[in-house]
C-alpha positions, 0 to 999 in steps of 0.5 A: 472866219470872216463876216458874212453879208446876207445880201449883195454887197453895195457901197450905197447900203448904209449897213455895209458902209459901216461894216466896211469902214470898221474892217478898214480901220481894223486892217489899219490898226493891224498894219500899224501895230505890226510895223510899229512893233517890229521897229521897236523890237529891232530898236531894243534888240540892236540898242539903236539910237532912233530918236524919230521912233517915238515921234512916229509911234505918236503920230501913227497913234494920233492918225489912228485915233482920228480915223476911230473918231471919224468912223465912231462919231462923224461918219453919217451911215444913214440911208440917203434915199430915205431922207426925203 
């Protein structure tokens, strides 16, 4: 069941931005996991010699880690209208 939002969605709302960024991250993880696991499945099944596959996996994992660090530690979700 998708999360329900109690009020009108607005990108200016800090709470909405935070949950939107986290759902976006979850979608990125799901896409990366499905593509990566599919590539590894066929790599093992067909006994291919894809030397680029471990590099792709590590690169994609690094990108996801940077994305996680951004949404968890760097992104500022404070309300800009209340800062003054």
